[in-house]
C-alpha positions in Angstrom: 141.2 96.3 104.0 138.1 95.3 102.1 138.4 93.0 99.1 138.4 94.5 95.6 135.1 94.4 93.7 135.0 91.9 90.9 136.1 93.2 87.5 133.5 94.1 84.9 132.9 91.4 82.3 133.3 93.7 79.4 132.9 91.0 76.7 129.5 90.0 78.2 128.4 93.6 78.6 129.4 94.4 75.0 127.5 91.3 73.7 124.4 92.3 75.7 124.6 95.9 74.5 125.3 95.2 70.8 123.4 91.9 70.3 120.6 91.9 72.9 119.8 95.6 73.0 121.0 96.1 69.3 122.8 99.3 70.2 125.4 100.8 67.9 128.9 100.9 69.4 128.8 104.6 69.9 125.5 104.3 71.7 126.8 101.6 73.9 129.9 103.5 75.0 127.9 106.7 75.6 125.8 104.9 78.2 126.6 105.2 81.9 126.8 101.9 83.8 123.5 102.7 85.5 121.7 103.3 82.2 123.1 100.0 80.8 122.0 98.1 83.9 118.5 99.7 83.6 118.2 98.8 79.9 119.3 95.2 80.7 116.8 94.9 83.6 119.6 94.5 86.2 118.4 97.3 88.5 116.8 96.1 91.7 113.1 96.2 91.5 110.7 97.0 94.3 109.5 94.0 96.1 106.0 92.7 95.4 103.1 94.2 97.4 102.1 92.0 100.3 98.8 92.1 102.2 100.5 93.5 105.3 102.2 96.3 103.3 98.8 97.1 101.6 97.1 97.2 105.0 99.9 99.5 106.3 99.4 101.9 103.3 95.6 101.8 103.6 95.9 102.8 107.3 98.4 105.5 106.5 96.6 106.9 103.5 92.8 106.1 103.9 90.5 106.7 100.9 88.1 108.6 103.1 88.8 110.9 106.0 86.6 109.9 109.0 84.2 112.7 110.2 85.4 114.7 113.2 
């Protein structure tokens, strides 16, 4: 049996929505958790581009197609 996920910190979420984002209560409660997380910047972001990743993309998607 896996452990239960931690409970939502509703007071902190409400403060963030009403004070930080300046939402009205009805607007806050109409949001989905994903929308609220996105507005608060809590969604995971893509990692920064590295040289190796750029090289990989340049090889995969070259700017010019070599002549046959």
